[in-house]
C-alpha positions, 0 to 999 in steps of 0.5 A: 500499500502506498500510504498518503502522507499529510502535507500542505501545498500552496503556490504564488504566481510570479506576476508583478510586486506582491503587496499587503493583500498578498502578505495578510491573506496568504504569506503570513498564514504560510508562515504559521502553517509551517509550525503544524504541517509539512508544507511545500510552497511553490512559485508557480511560474508555469501559471504566470504564462497562461495570460501573458506569454512574454514577460519583462523579467520573469526571473527576477519575478520568480526571485522576488516571490521566493524572497518574500517567502524567506523574509516573512519567515518560511524555513526552506531547510525544514520545509520545501521552497521551489519554482514549479517549472524546475520539476517536469512532473507538474506538466506531465500530471497536468496532461493526464489530468486534461484526459481525466477532466471534462470539457464541461467542468472547464467551461464552469470555471468562473475565473476563465470567464473573468480573465478571458472577457468577451474575447474568449476565441483568443484567450490561450488554451493554457488559460482555460486549462490551467485549473487542471495544472493547478490540480497536478501541482497539488496532487503530484505531491498528494498533498492533503490540504491547501490553504485557499482564498475565496477565489480559488475555492472552485479550482479546488473543487475541481482538484477534488473531482479529478482525484475522485474521478481518477480513483474511481476509473482506476480503482482496480488497477490501484488496488492490483499494483498495491498502491493507494488505500480505501476511500469512500466516494459517495456510497461506495468504497474505492481504492484510491491513490490520490487524496481528496484534498480538503481546504484549509482556512485559518481563522477569518479571511483577510480581504484587503481592498485598494487604498484608493477605492474600497470597493475593489481588491488590492491588486498588483495590476492596478495602474496606481501604485498608490492603490496598494502597499507593496512588500518592497516599500520602505518606510516613507512610501508606506506612510505616504500611501496611508496618508493619501488613502481614501477615507470619508469625512466622518469619525470612526464609529465605536460599533462594527455596524457603523462601518456599513456603507463606509468601504474605505473606513471598513478597509483601513480598520481592517488592515489595522486589525489584521496587522495587529492580529486583533478583532475589528471590534477591538480596534473600534473600541479603541479608535471610536469617535476620533477622526482619521487624522488620528487613526492613519498615523497609528496605522502608519506606525503599526504598518511599518512596525510590522512590515519593516522587518519583512521589507528590509530583508526582502531588499537584502535577499534580492541583493543576492540572487545567487542565495535565492537561486541556491534555495530554489535549487535545493527545493526543486531537487527535494520536490522532484524526489516526491514527484518522481515516486508519484509519476512512477505510480501513476504511470504503473496504474495507468499502464504507461511503460517506465523503466 
């Protein structure tokens, strides 16, 4: 039998500068997860070319994401940090999953509809099929858990569907090969090789909105740099952006209900609460009745205190690309060893000759 080891996988695309939303919503949670789980953290560079094939500096973007992982506190010795394209099994398993997944499943993916827009005929095949690659990213390591945000829940469901269909279709062959373990699928029990990966939700979701428009998510692609706090911003830039952040003329409320209909106020209070790791209600109890002219300096101090060490370490790491490359090389070798075992098993199950 091939026992499934509890394991966490997560990836970040190397597209544009990482910002405060990425840090609070994902990377800081990655750091916490490494204390309780075996983790693989991947820079998913193959995903970066689905919507935009040509990049000005893809190597620099890959190193920047890696630097953010390390600067935030991810330990590449205890866990695995690597870039996706170093391990050929990602693309190899994705092709097999393209044959497992159904076209109807892909057509239901809302992110493809949003990213392709009205000109779907000109979208790349990679953009349509990338949820299958995402499933391969996860299941290549037979990951049992994945930290997910709202925008990726549908893709994790697809990963679960692909795993379930593979296990069901090849149940007898999995058993004959002595691989996998009994798994419940509806009312039936099959011999499953791939786990039905579970979402990992740690505490309330942190949704950071634009500093210029509280109705829009903070985004790497926003044309205004003032809309976001980049992880490479120094203390002066952080302070300037918070001071210029859009607000309204009213004082902060003392109760959560008072934030209704005030998206910019809600956003800044939420950022403060997330950085301080305290509930928003506590922040309002402290600052309720005070003007933004008093609240913003306190938010600046907290943001600089919290992000300053991360941004400083990121800049130091980016000045030494050789060190980052060594981390990715080591991580790629360790990830590759796990992936090689999986692909050997998968080929045996399917019936592909592999000497």
